[in-house]
C-alpha positions in Angstrom: 55.2 117.4 125.3 57.5 120.4 127.0 56.2 118.3 130.1 58.2 115.7 129.2 61.6 117.3 128.0 61.8 119.5 131.6 60.9 115.7 133.5 63.6 114.1 131.4 66.0 116.7 132.1 65.5 117.0 135.7 66.2 113.0 136.0 69.5 113.6 134.1 70.4 115.8 136.3 69.5 114.4 139.5 70.9 111.0 138.0 74.0 113.1 137.3 74.5 114.7 141.0 73.9 110.9 142.4 76.6 109.7 141.2 79.2 112.4 142.4 78.6 111.5 145.6 81.5 109.7 147.5 81.2 106.6 150.3 81.8 108.3 153.2 85.5 108.0 154.2 86.6 104.4 156.4 89.5 103.0 158.2 90.8 99.7 158.4 89.9 100.0 162.4 85.8 100.5 161.2 86.1 96.6 160.5 85.9 94.6 163.6 86.4 91.4 161.8 89.7 92.5 160.3 92.9 92.2 162.5 94.9 95.0 162.1 98.1 92.3 162.3 96.8 89.6 160.4 98.0 88.6 156.9 95.5 90.2 154.7 95.6 93.5 156.9 97.3 95.3 154.6 95.5 94.5 151.5 92.1 95.2 153.0 93.7 98.7 154.2 94.7 99.3 150.4 91.2 98.6 149.1 89.7 100.9 152.1 92.2 103.7 150.3 90.8 102.6 146.6 86.9 103.2 148.0 86.5 99.7 146.8 84.9 99.1 150.6 
């Protein structure tokens, strides 16, 4: 019984730590298929800055 509790606690801690890891920083220039002068470039930039892409 005690081993199960320790394992559950360990898995809970690992899960919490994995949620804290953020994606690496990206910029619009990282996307080769997005033209920086296109009408949608501002929206893509906003999505990247807000961590959506």
